[in-house]
Each structure stands twice: as structure tokens, then as C-alpha cells.
C-alpha positions in Angstrom: -0.1 -0.1 0.1 1.3 3.6 -0.9 1.4 6.6 1.4 -1.7 8.1 -0.3 -3.3 4.4 0.2 -2.4 4.5 3.9 -3.6 8.2 4.6 -7.0 7.2 2.8 -7.2 4.1 5.2 -6.7 6.0 8.3 -9.3 8.5 7.2 -11.7 5.9 6.3 -11.4 4.2 9.9 -11.8 7.3 11.7 -14.7 7.8 9.7 -16.2 4.2 10.4 -16.0 5.0 14.3 -17.3 8.4 14.0 -14.1 10.4 15.1 -13.5 13.4 13.6 -10.8 13.5 10.7 -8.2 16.1 9.6 -10.7 17.0 6.9 -13.2 18.4 9.3 -10.5 20.3 11.4 -9.3 23.8 10.9 -5.8 22.6 10.4 -3.0 23.9 7.9 -2.3 21.9 4.7 -0.2 18.7 6.0 2.6 17.0 3.9 1.6 13.8 2.2 2.0 10.8 4.4 4.2 8.0 3.0 5.1 4.8 4.2 8.7 3.4 4.8 9.4 0.8 2.0 11.1 -2.3 2.7 14.4 -1.5 0.9 14.6 2.0 3.0 14.6 0.0 6.5 18.0 0.6 8.3 19.7 -2.9 9.5 18.9 -2.0 13.1 18.3 -4.7 15.8 15.2 -4.2 17.5 16.5 -5.0 21.1 19.4 -2.3 20.4 17.0 0.3 19.3 15.0 -0.1 22.5 17.9 -0.1 24.7 19.4 3.0 23.3 16.0 4.8 23.2 15.1 4.0 26.7 18.0 6.4 28.1 15.5 9.3 27.0 13.6 9.6 30.3 9.6 10.4 29.8 7.2 11.4 31.9 4.0 8.8 32.4 0.4 9.5 31.6 -3.0 7.5 31.4 -5.0 8.6 28.5 -8.8 8.0 29.2 -11.8 8.3 27.3 -15.8 7.8 28.1 -17.9 4.9 27.6 -19.4 4.9 24.1 -23.2 3.5 23.5 -22.1 0.9 21.2 -19.2 -0.4 23.3 -20.1 -3.7 24.1 -17.5 -3.4 27.1 -19.7 -0.5 28.7 -17.0 1.3 30.8 -14.7 4.0 30.1 -11.3 3.1 28.5 -7.8 3.9 29.5 -4.2 2.8 28.9 -0.7 3.9 30.3 1.1 5.9 27.7 4.8 7.6 28.1 4.8 8.6 24.5 2.8 12.3 25.5 4.1 15.6 24.4 3.0 19.2 24.0 2.7 20.2 20.2 1.4 23.6 19.3 0.3 26.8 21.3 -1.9 28.2 18.8 -4.1 26.3 18.3 -3.4 24.5 21.4 -2.6 20.9 20.7 -0.8 17.9 22.2 -0.1 14.3 21.1 0.3 10.8 21.7 1.5 7.7 20.1 -0.5 4.4 20.3 0.6 1.2 18.8 -1.7 -0.1 15.9 -2.4 -3.2 17.8 -3.5 -1.5 20.9 -7.1 -2.8 21.8 -7.9 0.4 23.5 -7.2 2.8 20.8 -10.2 1.8 18.8 -12.5 2.6 21.8 -11.0 6.1 22.4 -11.3 6.7 18.4 -15.2 5.8 18.5 -15.5 8.4 21.7 -13.6 10.9 19.6 -12.4 12.4 22.9 -9.9 11.7 25.5 -8.0 13.1 28.9 -4.3 13.0 29.5 -3.7 12.3 33.1 -0.2 13.1 34.0 0.9 10.8 36.9 3.1 11.7 40.1 5.8 9.7 41.3 3.5 8.0 43.9 1.2 6.9 41.0 3.3 3.9 40.0 0.5 1.5 40.7 -1.9 2.9 38.9 0.5 3.1 35.9 0.9 -0.7 36.2 -2.8 -1.2 36.3 -3.7 0.9 33.3 -0.6 -1.0 31.3 -2.3 -4.4 31.6 -4.5 -5.5 28.6 -7.7 -6.9 29.0 -8.3 -6.2 32.7 -11.0 -4.0 34.4 -8.6 -1.0 34.5 -10.7 1.2 36.6 -11.6 -1.2 39.0 -11.0 0.6 42.6 -9.5 3.7 40.6 -11.2 7.0 41.8 -12.1 9.3 39.0 -14.8 12.1 38.0 -15.5 13.5 34.4 -13.5 16.2 32.7 -15.3 19.6 32.3 -15.8 19.3 28.6 -15.7 15.7 27.2 -16.6 14.0 30.2 -13.5 11.8 29.8 -12.4 10.0 33.2 -10.2 12.6 35.1 -8.0 10.5 37.8 -8.1 11.4 41.1 -4.8 12.6 42.5 -3.3 13.1 39.2 -1.0 16.3 39.4 -2.2 17.5 36.1 -5.0 16.6 33.6 -5.7 17.9 29.6 -9.2 17.3 28.3 -9.1 16.8 24.3 -11.1 16.2 21.4 -9.3 13.9 18.7 -8.0 16.5 16.1 -6.4 14.3 13.7 -4.5 11.1 13.4 -1.3 10.3 11.4 0.6 7.2 10.4 3.8 6.6 11.9 5.3 2.9 11.2 4.1 0.6 13.8 2.2 3.4 15.8 -0.3 6.1 15.3 0.4 9.6 16.0 -2.9 10.7 17.6 -3.3 15.0 17.9 -5.7 16.2 20.4 -7.0 19.6 20.6 -7.0 21.0 24.2 -10.3 22.0 25.4 -9.5 22.6 28.8 -6.8 21.7 31.5 -5.5 22.3 34.8 -2.8 21.1 37.3 -2.6 21.4 41.2 -0.7 23.8 43.0 1.0 21.2 45.4 4.8 20.4 44.6 4.8 16.9 43.1 7.5 14.8 41.5 6.8 13.2 38.1 6.5 9.8 37.6 9.4 8.9 35.2 10.0 6.1 32.7 13.6 5.4 32.4 15.7 2.2 30.9 12.4 0.4 31.2 11.6 1.2 34.8 9.5 3.5 36.7 10.5 5.9 39.2 
């Protein structure tokens, strides 16, 4: 599949789940999406790639979305995510990356909205709970509804960012999800961040 075909596939997928697409957003024109061909792939060992990139410490978040009527799981969705970043001030955009094989992402896409919950150093257990696939991740977890989208806002999170899905781009074996910030806040207390470094939480 060529780059144009991949872009069209992403747009068709988002439309099929009722999520906004880039065509519906008031964004500037984007460069053409292009997949990496097999003959362009660098001869890198996957384990070495992970080892080197793990030296870059990142913060840890939990991305959540509210339940949607046609979801047979009948509950909110969420997953632990360390690939989160601010993206743009005007308009206010953030982004996160999610694996194409994620079972949680299609549920977030159907909702069309999400909340990024920034975790503190004392919330490693919460991160691990949301990193488990197939479990009831919200069991015993206190949360309320984010003010604009209704996405779960986790109790005790030092900061939260309430978003609507603005665009989705292809990125190899991941998708790059861009969110438009609708509301956000942070606590006044000094809280050390939860970090992911060399495969460990600290």
C-alpha cells in the first residue's frame, strides 16, 4: 500500500468509528503521508533500538476516554502512555503515540475525545494497572468527569488535559494522535513526576 493509500485508510477508519478527521479540522495543509519501504529500512536490531532509546527519560500519563453507547464493554477506556507531548500553542494541541495493535485505541477513537492524566511519582501502581491488557483497569480507581469531554479524570493526578481528537497520522507500527485541548489544569502542590527510564518506573 502506498502512502496515499495509507492516508486514505486512516481517514476511512476514523470515519467508520465516528471520530473527527483531519478534513473536518481547521488545520493547515499537511505534508503527504508516506510509508517506509522495505528497501529503506535501516539494518537495526530491535533490542538495540529499544536499549538506546530507553536512555531518554519520559513522563508517564494515563490516557482515558468515556464509555460510548455501542461499546460492548460498557465502561470507560484507558491505557498507560509515556509517548505524550505538547505540540502547539496556537491552536492548543497535544499528541500521543499508540501502537496499531492496541485494543484500547479503537475505543478512544469511537469516543472521539480523551483526557491525558499526568501521573506523579507516587502513582506507579496506577500506571501498572492501566498497562495491563484485557483487565478492568478502572476497578477501584477513583475518578470524575473532565469538564468538556466527560473523559475520566483520575483522582490524585498532578495535571490533566481534556481533549477532542483533532487528527491521526500514521507512524510506522504506531499511530500519532493529535488532540485539541479544550480544558486543562494542574494542582498547586509540588509533586515529583513519575518517570519511565531504562524500562523502569521511578
